[in-house]
C-alpha positions as CSV (number, residue, x, y, z in Angstrom):
1,X,-83.8,-63.3,246.1
2,X,-82.2,-61.9,248.6
3,X,-78.7,-62.6,248.8
4,X,-77.2,-65.4,251.0
5,X,-75.6,-64.6,254.3
6,X,-71.8,-64.7,254.7
7,X,-70.7,-66.3,258.0
8,X,-69.2,-63.1,260.1
9,X,-65.6,-65.1,260.3
10,X,-65.5,-64.4,256.2
11,X,-63.5,-61.5,254.8
12,X,-65.1,-59.8,252.3
13,X,-64.9,-61.6,248.6
14,X,-64.4,-57.9,247.3
15,X,-61.9,-57.0,249.0
16,X,-59.1,-58.1,247.1
17,X,-59.4,-54.9,244.3
18,X,-56.6,-55.4,242.1
19,X,-57.7,-59.6,241.9
20,X,-61.4,-57.7,241.3
21,X,-60.0,-55.3,238.5
22,X,-57.4,-58.1,236.3
23,X,-60.7,-59.7,236.3
24,X,-62.8,-57.9,235.3
25,X,-59.5,-56.9,231.9
26,X,-60.0,-60.1,232.3
27,X,-63.8,-61.1,231.2
28,X,-64.2,-58.1,229.0
29,X,-61.5,-59.9,227.2
30,X,-63.1,-63.4,226.7
31,X,-66.4,-61.3,226.1
32,X,-64.3,-59.0,222.9
33,X,-62.8,-62.5,221.9
34,X,-66.6,-63.7,221.4
35,X,-68.3,-60.9,220.1
36,X,-65.0,-61.1,217.0
37,X,-63.2,-64.0,216.9
38,X,-64.9,-65.3,214.0
39,X,-63.5,-62.2,211.9
40,X,-60.1,-62.0,213.6
41,X,-56.6,-62.6,211.8
42,X,-55.0,-65.5,212.4
43,X,-52.7,-62.6,214.2
44,X,-55.4,-61.0,215.8
45,X,-56.2,-64.4,217.3
46,X,-52.6,-65.1,218.8
47,X,-52.2,-61.5,220.2
48,X,-55.8,-62.2,221.8
49,X,-54.7,-66.5,223.1
50,X,-51.3,-64.8,224.6
51,X,-53.1,-62.1,226.4
52,X,-55.5,-64.6,227.8
53,X,-53.0,-66.3,229.0
54,X,-51.0,-63.4,230.5
55,X,-54.2,-62.2,232.6
56,X,-54.7,-65.4,233.8
57,X,-51.0,-65.1,235.3
58,X,-51.4,-62.2,236.6
59,X,-55.4,-63.4,238.3
60,X,-52.9,-66.0,239.9
61,X,-50.1,-63.8,241.0
62,X,-52.3,-61.6,242.3
63,X,-54.7,-64.2,244.3
64,X,-51.9,-66.0,245.7
65,X,-50.4,-62.8,246.3
66,X,-52.1,-62.4,249.7
67,X,-52.4,-65.7,250.6
68,X,-48.9,-66.2,250.9
69,X,-48.1,-62.8,253.0
70,X,-46.9,-62.7,255.9
């Protein structure tokens, strides 16, 4: 299957390296949670949830930072 062609006026989606890095961190953390959730203590689950919330806030900050820049 060949990838769809991107219109020439659209920027490359992966050009925002800081966003890609925090998204990768979010995905890694989520995958770890899927594997370990059943064996985690309540304290570990609480921390993992806080980490997910922090990562989503960071994703939002990085994603909107470039959009609001002059």
